[in-house]
Structures are given as C-alpha cells and as structure tokens.
N, C-alpha and C positions, 0 to 999 in steps of 0.2 A: 333435422337439418343434416343433409348428407355432408360426408367428409369432403373438404375441398383441399386440393393440392395446387399450390402456387409454384410456378417455375422459379428456381433459385434467382435468376436475374431479373425477375419482374418484382422482386421485393423492393420496398422503397428505402429502407434503412441500410446503409453500408454494413452495419453489423450483421445483417441477414444474408448478405451475399459476399462481399470482398473480405470482411473479417471473420466470417464463419469458415470460409474456405481456408484461411490462414490459421484458424484456431479451431479446427473441427472438433477434436477430442475435448478440448477445454470447454467449448461452448455447449457441446452436448452434456458435459457434467453440469455446467451451471443451469441447463434447462431443466434438470431434475428439481431445481428449487425456485427458479425465476421465471420460467415460461407461464403462459396463461393456463396450460394444463396443470402445472404445479400449483398455481394460485388456487385453482378449484380443488384440487387433490388435498392441499393443506386445509382449506376451509371445510372440507368433509372430514378430515381428521379432527378438527376442532368441534365440529358438530357431534361426531362420533363420541368424543371425549365427554361432551355435555350429557349425551344420552347415557353413557356409562355411569356418570356421577349420579343421575337421578335413579338408575337402576341399583346402584350400590346402597343408596339410601333405603331401598325397599328389600335389599338382601337378595336381589335377583341378577347381580352382574354376571356371575359365572355362568348362569343359564343361557345368557344371550351373547357371551363375549366373542365367540368365534364369528357369529353373524355380523356383529358390529365391526369387528376387525377387517372383514372383507369389503365393507362399504367403500373405502378409498380406492380399492381396486376394481370395483365393479361398475362404478358410475363414470360415465365418459363426459368430456366437456361438451360434445355435441348434444347430449341429452339436456344438459343444464342450459346451454344457449338456446335450444329449441324451446324450452319451457319459458326462458326469459322473454322470447318474442311475445308471449302471451302476458306474463306478469309485469313487464317492463321493470323488474327488480331483480337483481342478481341472486342475493341471498334467498329471497322468498322462492324463487326458481329452484334453487339448490335444495331448499327445505321440502318443496313438493316432490322432487325427484327422489330424495331420501325416504319420504313417507311412503311412496310406492313400493319401496324395496324391503320394508320392515313389516312384521306381523301387525295385525290390526291393534293388539294390545299395547304395541309400543308407539303408535302414531301420535298419541296426545303427548308423548314425552319429547318428541323431536323438536328442537329449538325452544323448548319450554323455559321461560324466564330470561331468554336472551334478546338482545337487539342486534341488529345486523353488525355493528362494529365490534361487538363482543367477539364475534367470530372473525371478521376482517382483520381487526388489529392483532388479535391472538394468533391467526395464521400468518400474517406479516412478520410477526417476531420470530415465529419458528422458521419461516422461509430464510429470512436474513441471517438468522442464527447459523442455520445449516449450510447456506451458500458460503458464508464467510468461513466457518470452521472447517468445512469438509472440502472446499475448493480453493478459496482465495487465501486463506492463512498458510496452507500447505504449499502453495505457489510462492508466496512471499518468503517462506522459509527456505525454499530452494534458491531463490535470488539471493538471499542473505548468505547461505552457504557457499555459493559461488564467489561472492564478494570476500568472504572470509579467507577462501583458498587463495584468491589473486593477491589479497593484501599480504598474507603470510609469505607467499612464495616471492613477493617483490619487496619484502620488508628492507632488504639491504641495497636495493637497486636505487642508485642516486638519481635525483630529478631536481632540476631547477625549480624553486618556488616561483609562484607568479602572483603578484598582486596588482590590480589595475592593468592586467595585461602586460606588465612589465617584470623582467627578471628580479626576483627578490632574493632571498637567502635559500640555500639548498635544503630540501627535504629528501624523502625517498618516495618512489612511486607507491610502494606499499603503504606508507603513512597517508598519502593523498587519497587512496582508496578506503583506508581505515575510517576516514571522515564519514563515508557512507555506510560502512559496517556499523558505526555507532548510531548515526541518525536514524537508519531504516531499521535497525535492530530495535531501538526503543519504540518505534512505530509499531512494530510487530507485536511486542509485549502489551502495549496499550489496546490495540485493536483486539487482541485475544481476550483481555480482561473485559472489555466493554461487550464483546460478543456474547459473553456468558450472562450479561445483565439486561438483555432484552426482556420485556414485560408483556404479559397478556392481561386480559380482564374478563369478568362476567358480573359487571356492576349496573347493567341496564341502560335505559335511554338517557338518563341524565347522570349516570355514575353513582347514584345514591341507593342502588339495590332495591329500588321500589317493587320491582316484579318478583325477584327472588325472595324478598321478605314475606311475601304471601304464601310461598311454597315450604320454607324451612325456617326454623327459629334462628339459625345463625347462617345468614347468607354468605358472609365472608368465608366460612369454613367450606360451604359449597363451592365458592370460587377457588379456594385453595385445592380442593379436591379435583376439580376440573382441570385447572392448570397443572397440577401435579401429574396427571396422565401424559401431559404434553412436554414436561420437563421445564416448566416456566414458573416464574414467581409473579404475583400480581403487581400491577402498577400501584404505587403507595396511594395516589389520588387519581380518580378517573372522572372525567365528564362522560360523554358518550364515547370519548376517545381515551386511549392510553396516552399518558403524557408524553409528548412527541421527543422530549429531550434524550430518552434512551437510545432511540435510533439515530437521532441527530448527532450525538456524541461519537457513535461509532462511525458514522459516514464522514464526520469531520476528520477523524483520525485516519481513515483511509485516504481521505484527500490530502492530508499532511503527508502520508507515505507516497502518494502520487507526486507530490511536489518534490520529494527527495529523489525519486528515480528520474524525474524530468531534469532536475538539477545535475544529477550524475550523467545522464545522457547528453546534456549540453557540455559538460566538461569532456566527456569522451569524444564527442563531435569535434570540439576545438583542438583536442590532442592529435586528431588525425589531419589537421590542415596540412597542406603541403609544406609550408615553411616550418612546421613544428614536427609532425610525422613520428610522434613517439609510440602511437598506438595504431592498430589496424583492425578493422572489422574483417570477418571472413567474407571473401569474394570468390564465388564459385567459377569454374573454368568456363561456363556457358552464361554467366550473369553479364549484363550490359549496364554500364555506368551512365551512358549518355546516348541519346539518339543521333548525335552528331559528332561527338568527341570520343573516339574508341579508347582513348587512353585512360579515361576518368574511372576512378575507383571511389565513388561517393560514400560518405559515412551514412548512407540512408536509414539504416536501422535505428541508430541513435537519434536521427532527425525524426523518424516516425514515432518513437516513444515521446518526444517533446511535443509533437503535433497532437497525439492523441490527448496529452495533458491540456494542451490549449483548448481541445474540443470539449473535454468532460469536466475539467477542474471548475469552470465558471458555474456549473450546475449547483455548486455548493450554495449559491444565492437562492435557488429554489428549496434547497433544504431548510435554510433559515426561514424562508417565507412560510414554509408548510408548519412552522411552530404555531402560527397564529390561526385560530379559529373562533368565529364569534360566539360568545356565550358558551353553551354546552356543546355546540357543534354546528358547523356549516359544511357545505360541500366544496369549499374552495381548494381543498387539496385532493379531490377524488380523481382529477385527471393528472396533475403534476406528480402525485406520489407514484403513478404507475411507471414513471420514467426512471426510478431508482434502479430497476433492473438494467436499463441501458447504461447507466453510470457504472454499476459493478462490472458488467461485461466490457465496457471500455478500459476500465482499470486493469481487469484481467488480462486483455489483449496487451496492454502495455507491458504488464509484469512478464508475460510470456516472451514478448520481443526482447525485453531486457535479459531475460534468461538465455536466450539464443545469443545474444551480444557477448555477455560474459563468458559463456561456455566456449566460445571461439575466438576470443580476444588475443590478438598477437602483440607482444611487446617487443618494440624495436630498440634494443638496448644501445645499438650503435648510434641511433638518433638521440637518445637520451644523453649520451655522453658528448655528442656533438653540441647539442643545446647548452649543456652544462659549461663547455669550453668557450662558447660564443661570447660571453661577457667576460671570460677569463677570471682573474682573481678579484674583479671589482665587485663580485657578489659577496666577497669577504669584507666589504667596507663596514658593515655593522660590527664585525668581530674585530676589526682593527680599532674601531672607536671604543668599543667596550674594554678591549685590552689596554688601550692607552689610559682610560678612565680609571681602571682598577689599579694601574701602575702609578696613578697620582696626577695624571694630566687633568687639569681643571676645565679644559676646553677641547676635549678630545674630539667631540662630534664636529665642531666647526673646522678643526685641523684637517679631519679626514675629508670632510666636504670639499675643501679647497684642493686637497691632494687628487680627488677624483676628477675635478675639473682639469687639472694638469694631465692627468692620465688620458682623459678623452681628447684633449687638445693635442698632446704630443704623441699619443698612441703607445703609451708606455704601460707597464704593469704596476699594480698597486704596490706590489712587494718592492719593485725597483725604487719607487719614490720613497717608501718608508726606509729602505736601506741607507738613504741619503742622510738619515739621522741615527748614527750608530748607537746612541744612548737609547732612543726610542726603541730601536729594533731589538737591542738587548733586553730591554724591559718587556717587550712582546714575547721574546724567546722564553724568558724566565717564567712568565705567567702561564704561557702555554705548557711548559714543562710541568708546572704545578697541577694544572687542572685537567689537561687531555693527554699529557704524557707525549707530546710531540714537540719537535723543534719548530721555530717559526718557518725555517725553509721547508719542512715537510708540509706543514699546515697550509701555507700559501701556494704550494705547488700542486696541492689536490683539494680544490674547493669542496668537493663533495664530502669531505670528512667533516665539514662544519654543518652538522645536521641535528645537533643537540641529542635528544633521546628519541628521535623519530622511529628508528627501527625497533627500539625496546618497547616503545608504547604501541607500535602496530602489533607486536607479538602478544602484548598483554590483552588489547582489544579483541584480536582474532581469538585467542583462547577463551576470552570471557563469552563472547557472543556464540562461539561454536557450543560451548556448554549450555547456554540459555537455549539455543535452537533445539538441542537434543532433548532438554526438558520439556520444551513445548510440543515437540513431536509426540511424545509419550503422553502429554495432556490431551491432545487432539485425538 
C-alpha cells in the first residue's frame, strides 16, 4: 500500500486540522502514543516481548535480543495494512509481517500461545500509560503550577464573594483560585496513581490460559515474564479481554479533571463580564473580538475550554458502555474504543488552552475594589448578625435582616443603622476587639477585612500543592 498524504484541510475531524494547528507540538507528542502508527508499533512491542519470553525459556534471549528490539522500528504501518487487505485481520496481518522479518527458527515462536486481544489490550495499556504519564500529566502539572502561582500572588487581594450570582461575604481572589488548586491537584494525584495500574494479559482466548498451559508448566509465570518486559502487571482476571475497569477508572478521573478546568473556565469567563471586569484574558494588538463590533474583547479562550468540555465529556458514556462485553468477548467495543485517542487529544487541547489563559491572565485590582464597594458594608450583614448573637442578642439574624431592608429603602449604610443603637454598637465594638483586634468603625469601613482565614488558607494550599507537584514531576 503506497503512502498516502491527505491535505490538512481535507481531514474530517477538527482535531486533525483546526486543533492540530493550534496544538501542533502537543499533538505531535501525543501521536507517539495515540496515532494509528503508534497503535501498530505498540502491538509490535507486545509481540516482541512475547517472542523474548519464549526465547528466555530456551536460554536464547541474548542471542536474538538485538534483532527483536529492532522490530518495532523496522515494520511500517503500510506493510501491516497491505497484509491486512489479504487477511482481513489486523493482528494476523502484523504476525505475518513479523514472521517475514525473523529467522526461520524463530517463526514458530511468533505469537505462540497468544490471542489477538492479549496483544491489543496489552498494547492499549502501554499506550494509554505512556500518553498520560509522558504528555498529559506533565501538562496538567503545568496548569496546576500556574494556578498555584496565581493563588499565592493574589492571596491578599480582596474580592467580593458570590453565591447565586449575588454578592455574598468577602473572600480573596487567591482563595477563589485556591478552590481549583485543590480540586485539580487531587485529580492529578489520582490520575498519576491510576496510570501506573493499567494492566495487560497473556491468558488466551477465554482468559483461562488454555493455549499457554500446553507450552509451559506455569502459564501465569510466562504471563508475568511477558508483561515484565513491558512494565505492566497482569489483569487479576481475564476473559479474552483485560478487565475494563483499569482503563475506565483512569479515563473517569481525567474526565473529572476536565470538569474542574471547565468550571474554572466558566468562572474566569464570568469574571470578565463588562459589569464585573475583574479579570482579563490576553488580547493581542491584531486580535479581533467581533466581525461587526470593533470594541469587543471577548473571553473566547475561557469559552473555548468549556466548549471542548461540552464536546468530549459526554464521551464518558461510551467508556461506561465499553465495560460490557458478552460472555468472554464480543466486538461491540472494537470501534468505540478507538475514539479514546480523540478524547485524550480533546482534553489535552483544553489543558493547553487553560495554560495559555492562566499564563497571561490580568488581574484588574481597581475593578475588584469597585465591586467590593458596590454593595457597601451590606456585605457585612452576616458579620453583624454573628457579632450581635455572640454579644447575647437572641434574635440577631432577624434584627439585621430588618435593618438591611431599611438600608436598601433609605440608601443608608449598615453601620449607620447599627449606630442608632449605642449599646448594640458598643457590643459589636467589644467583640471585634477581642477576636480580630479592630474597632467597629475600622471593621465596617473596610468590608474586605471580613475574609476569615481566606488568605492564610490560600497560602497553605499553594504551598501544599506546590510540594506535591514537585514530587510528582520527579516520579514521572
């Protein structure tokens, strides 16, 4: 089969033109593990490991090691696909091509004792392990480190909290970002753990070692030897297939991480709304925000991340459906499982876009202050109620609720209304002095001071996940 070159813009999938161009280096890295060429190469690696295992039993491994190590580099996808046109079977085609490459005395040992899925599932485990550990996890860590830096540098920057889209009590911008430091950081840890536990097999057509039990006395030891060459452990139980949950759990954790960065992207998008304007994405001097409104500076990168999540996250349903195979195996996952590569590429593209956002994000401190001042000291209504209750008022919440209604109606400040009751104001003053070391006048004039331990907790989380990421980088 001659090599075919398809023009970039004639590819059907957006991943292969639009997103490839936006992520060229990243996608080229992923292609080493997720492309069709990689799929064939990893299957050859699995077959080569099996051949080495048989030779090791005969004490002849060293004699042929160099020849076998060269097989993954010397066989091309074109050769295998050409042979598949005749066999109509991908693994048998690969086996035939391999046999043509090895000396006559080794031909009987190629694929001996294996069924196709021994090779396919083992190669799949290696490919997904390597793609995640060598490309996706390092990219996730980069995103996490940017989040850590942003959270730490804005730990003290006051921001009005928001619940239900309404101004709540103050936090800090760093603390708002620390939410994602924590959520995303845990996803990284779990994905790293699960990526080390993908499994292979050499258990035969129904998983009971029927074929290999005719070759060796301990077929499980042969399986362990075979998988040991590839850095894998055997599936605890196999049918013709590896138990699907090993890969499923990893994909589900990556999907969880995808949801976290989509949530972050959504928050960043809303914080760029004209009426909020607390953050700004990078906008180049030649960039266009609208084909008709020249003034527009759209948060399109954040929207892009969420849009990718909408496109790829629902594929988790296919991951679940691929758990089910009739009896020892059917072919109902043969097509659907191929699209795992698309999912990982889509997730990686979203990570790369989030990395770009976080590395160029501009914090609009003046707008943060303006928004904090917009509601005035009414954002301290909770604080007033708590202070009154601690001072002995049995109905502090209702009292403050009514005062806020007066403030809204009369356009007055909360502190003005509270001062109308000198005893209550003095109680607030005394309690504030004991707990936070401020007078009531100071406290109610600077709402951003009511932030609990937001800044301190931000630093704690930033330090914790910075340390974890450094450890993970060493592990990878």
